KOLTORLO-238977 format. One record per residue (C-alpha): residue in three letters; x, y, z. Coordinates in nm, 2 decimals. Example, Ala and Ser with C-alpha at 12.3 -4.5 7.8 and 13.67 -1.06 7.14 Angstrom:
@code Ala; xx 1.23; yy -0.45; zz 0.78;
@code Ser; xx 1.37; yy -0.11; zz 0.71;
This chain:
@code Met; xx 0.02; yy -0.69; zz -1.20;
@code Tyr; xx 0.19; yy -0.97; zz -1.01;
@code Ala; xx 0.49; yy -0.98; zz -1.25;
@code Ala; xx 0.55; yy -0.61; zz -1.16;
@code Met; xx 0.63; yy -0.70; zz -0.80;
@code Thr; xx 0.95; yy -0.86; zz -0.67;
@code Phe; xx 0.90; yy -1.18; zz -0.47;
@code Pro; xx 1.11; yy -1.47; zz -0.33;
@code Ala; xx 1.29; yy -1.55; zz -0.65;
@code Gln; xx 1.42; yy -1.20; zz -0.66;
@code Arg; xx 1.42; yy -1.10; zz -0.30;
@code Pro; xx 1.43; yy -1.33; zz 0.01;
@code Gln; xx 1.11; yy -1.37; zz 0.22;
@code Thr; xx 1.29; yy -1.22; zz 0.52;
@code Ala; xx 1.36; yy -0.90; zz 0.33;
@code His; xx 0.99; yy -0.86; zz 0.26;
@code Ala; xx 0.90; yy -0.93; zz 0.62;
@code Asn; xx 1.15; yy -0.68; zz 0.75;
@code Ala; xx 1.02; yy -0.41; zz 0.51;
@code Tyr; xx 0.66; yy -0.46; zz 0.62;
@code Arg; xx 0.75; yy -0.48; zz 0.99;
@code Gln; xx 0.93; yy -0.14; zz 0.96;
@code Ile; xx 0.62; yy 0.03; zz 0.84;
@code Gly; xx 0.41; yy -0.10; zz 1.12;
@code Val; xx 0.23; yy -0.41; zz 0.97;
@code Gln; xx 0.30; yy -0.67; zz 1.24;
@code Thr; xx 0.02; yy -0.92; zz 1.26;
@code Gly; xx 0.08; yy -1.24; zz 1.06;
@code Val; xx 0.39; yy -1.11; zz 0.87;
@code Asp; xx 0.61; yy -1.40; zz 0.95;
@code Ala; xx 0.37; yy -1.66; zz 0.82;
@code Ala; xx 0.23; yy -1.46; zz 0.53;
@code Ser; xx 0.31; yy -1.53; zz 0.16;
@code Pro; xx 0.46; yy -1.25; zz -0.04;
@code His; xx 0.12; yy -1.20; zz -0.20;
@code Arg; xx -0.05; yy -1.17; zz 0.14;
@code Leu; xx 0.21; yy -0.92; zz 0.25;
@code Val; xx 0.12; yy -0.69; zz -0.03;
@code Ala; xx -0.25; yy -0.74; zz 0.05;
@code Met; xx -0.17; yy -0.64; zz 0.41;
@code Leu; xx -0.01; yy -0.32; zz 0.28;
@code Phe; xx -0.33; yy -0.23; zz 0.10;
@code Asp; xx -0.53; yy -0.30; zz 0.41;
@code Gly; xx -0.30; yy -0.08; zz 0.62;
@code Phe; xx -0.33; yy 0.20; zz 0.36;
@code Val; xx -0.71; yy 0.19; zz 0.38;
@code Glu; xx -0.71; yy 0.18; zz 0.76;
@code Asn; xx -0.48; yy 0.48; zz 0.78;
@code Val; xx -0.67; yy 0.68; zz 0.52;
@code Leu; xx -0.99; yy 0.62; zz 0.73;
@code Arg; xx -0.81; yy 0.72; zz 1.04;
@code Ala; xx -0.69; yy 1.04; zz 0.87;
@code Lys; xx -1.05; yy 1.12; zz 0.76;
@code Ala; xx -1.18; yy 1.07; zz 1.11;
@code Ala; xx -0.90; yy 1.29; zz 1.25;
@code Ile; xx -0.98; yy 1.57; zz 1.00;
@code Ala; xx -1.35; yy 1.55; zz 1.09;
@code Gln; xx -1.26; yy 1.58; zz 1.46;
@code Gly; xx -1.00; yy 1.86; zz 1.41;
@code Gln; xx -0.72; yy 1.64; zz 1.54;
@code Ile; xx -0.43; yy 1.77; zz 1.34;
@code Glu; xx -0.16; yy 1.55; zz 1.50;
@code Gln; xx -0.35; yy 1.23; zz 1.45;
@code Arg; xx -0.43; yy 1.34; zz 1.09;
@code Gly; xx -0.05; yy 1.38; zz 1.03;
@code Gln; xx 0.04; yy 1.05; zz 1.18;
@code Ala; xx -0.22; yy 0.85; zz 0.99;
@code Ile; xx -0.13; yy 1.02; zz 0.66;
@code Ser; xx 0.24; yy 0.97; zz 0.72;
@code Arg; xx 0.18; yy 0.60; zz 0.78;
@code Ala; xx -0.03; yy 0.58; zz 0.46;
@code Leu; xx 0.25; yy 0.75; zz 0.27;
@code Arg; xx 0.51; yy 0.51; zz 0.41;
@code Ile; xx 0.30; yy 0.22; zz 0.31;
@code Val; xx 0.27; yy 0.34; zz -0.05;
@code Asp; xx 0.64; yy 0.45; zz -0.08;
@code Glu; xx 0.83; yy 0.20; zz 0.13;
@code Gly; xx 0.60; yy -0.10; zz 0.08;
@code Leu; xx 0.40; yy -0.09; zz -0.24;
@code Lys; xx 0.63; yy 0.13; zz -0.46;
@code Ala; xx 0.95; yy -0.02; zz -0.32;
@code Ser; xx 0.83; yy -0.37; zz -0.41;
@code Leu; xx 0.80; yy -0.29; zz -0.78;
@code Asp; xx 1.05; yy -0.44; zz -1.01;
@code Leu; xx 1.07; yy -0.18; zz -1.29;
@code Lys; xx 1.28; yy -0.40; zz -1.51;
@code Ala; xx 1.09; yy -0.72; zz -1.50;
@code Gly; xx 0.75; yy -0.56; zz -1.46;
@code Gly; xx 0.78; yy -0.34; zz -1.77;
@code Ala; xx 0.51; yy -0.10; zz -1.85;
@code Leu; xx 0.28; yy -0.23; zz -1.58;
@code Ala; xx 0.54; yy -0.17; zz -1.31;
@code Asn; xx 0.60; yy 0.18; zz -1.44;
@code Asp; xx 0.23; yy 0.26; zz -1.45;
@code Leu; xx 0.20; yy 0.14; zz -1.09;
@code Ala; xx 0.50; yy 0.36; zz -0.99;
@code Asp; xx 0.32; yy 0.66; zz -1.15;
@code Ile; xx 0.00; yy 0.58; zz -0.97;
@code Tyr; xx 0.18; yy 0.54; zz -0.64;
@code Ala; xx 0.36; yy 0.87; zz -0.70;
@code Tyr; xx 0.03; yy 1.04; zz -0.77;
@code Val; xx -0.13; yy 0.90; zz -0.46;
@code Met; xx 0.17; yy 1.01; zz -0.25;
@code Leu; xx 0.13; yy 1.36; zz -0.39;
@code Arg; xx -0.25; yy 1.37; zz -0.31;
@code Leu; xx -0.18; yy 1.23; zz 0.04;
@code Thr; xx 0.06; yy 1.51; zz 0.11;
@code Gln; xx -0.19; yy 1.77; zz -0.02;
@code Ala; xx -0.46; yy 1.61; zz 0.20;
@code Asn; xx -0.23; yy 1.65; zz 0.50;
@code Leu; xx -0.14; yy 2.01; zz 0.42;
@code Arg; xx -0.50; yy 2.12; zz 0.36;
@code Gly; xx -0.70; yy 1.88; zz 0.58;
@code Asp; xx -0.87; yy 1.77; zz 0.26;
@code Ile; xx -1.10; yy 1.48; zz 0.30;
@code Ala; xx -1.19; yy 1.49; zz -0.08;
@code Ala; xx -0.82; yy 1.42; zz -0.16;
@code Leu; xx -0.82; yy 1.12; zz 0.08;
@code Asp; xx -1.14; yy 1.00; zz -0.09;
@code Glu; xx -0.96; yy 1.03; zz -0.42;
@code Cys; xx -0.67; yy 0.83; zz -0.29;
@code Gln; xx -0.90; yy 0.55; zz -0.18;
@code Ala; xx -1.07; yy 0.56; zz -0.52;
@code Val; xx -0.74; yy 0.52; zz -0.70;
@code Met; xx -0.61; yy 0.24; zz -0.48;
@code Gln; xx -0.93; yy 0.04; zz -0.45;
@code Pro; xx -0.92; yy -0.11; zz -0.81;
@code Leu; xx -0.55; yy -0.21; zz -0.74;
@code Arg; xx -0.65; yy -0.39; zz -0.43;
@code Gln; xx -0.94; yy -0.56; zz -0.60;
@code Ala; xx -0.70; yy -0.67; zz -0.88;
@code Trp; xx -0.46; yy -0.80; zz -0.62;
@code Asp; xx -0.73; yy -1.00; zz -0.45;
@code Thr; xx -0.84; yy -1.14; zz -0.79;
@code Ile; xx -0.50; yy -1.30; zz -0.86;
@code Ala; xx -0.47; yy -1.45; zz -0.51;
@code Pro; xx -0.59; yy -1.80; zz -0.61;
@code Gln; xx -0.33; yy -1.81; zz -0.90;
@code Val; xx -0.04; yy -1.73; zz -0.67;
@code Asp; xx -0.14; yy -1.87; zz -0.33;
@code Gly; xx -0.36; yy -2.16; zz -0.45;
@code Pro; xx -0.73; yy -2.21; zz -0.36;
@code Arg; xx -0.82; yy -2.13; zz 0.00;
@code Gly; xx -0.97; yy -2.41; zz 0.20;
């Protein structure tokens, strides 16, 4: 999965930091590795899906829309935008398709106040996050 993403050799660290800052992920961005920045996006996605689910349960339509909009931006402007479709080959294209599907389901969840659609988005993204965590020692080195 790592080869499907663009990182410092292809894109300067400051470009990554600026992209992630723009979508609201601020803590630790400046000191984070490119791998950690993507992990932060996954965390932000989960956090906003949980916020959206709580807002739906409480009938808070505006908060639901804000949380889902942020989750959409994380997927579109963060995760999907980081893909290098040429260098990443089939994996990058598969990830782009997954992200497009998640974005569709997030939009449907927002329109319908559908917690089940949000649960599905979490279920689709969870294995990607776990795979990302698995490769951390290979790209960031062992944590001490």
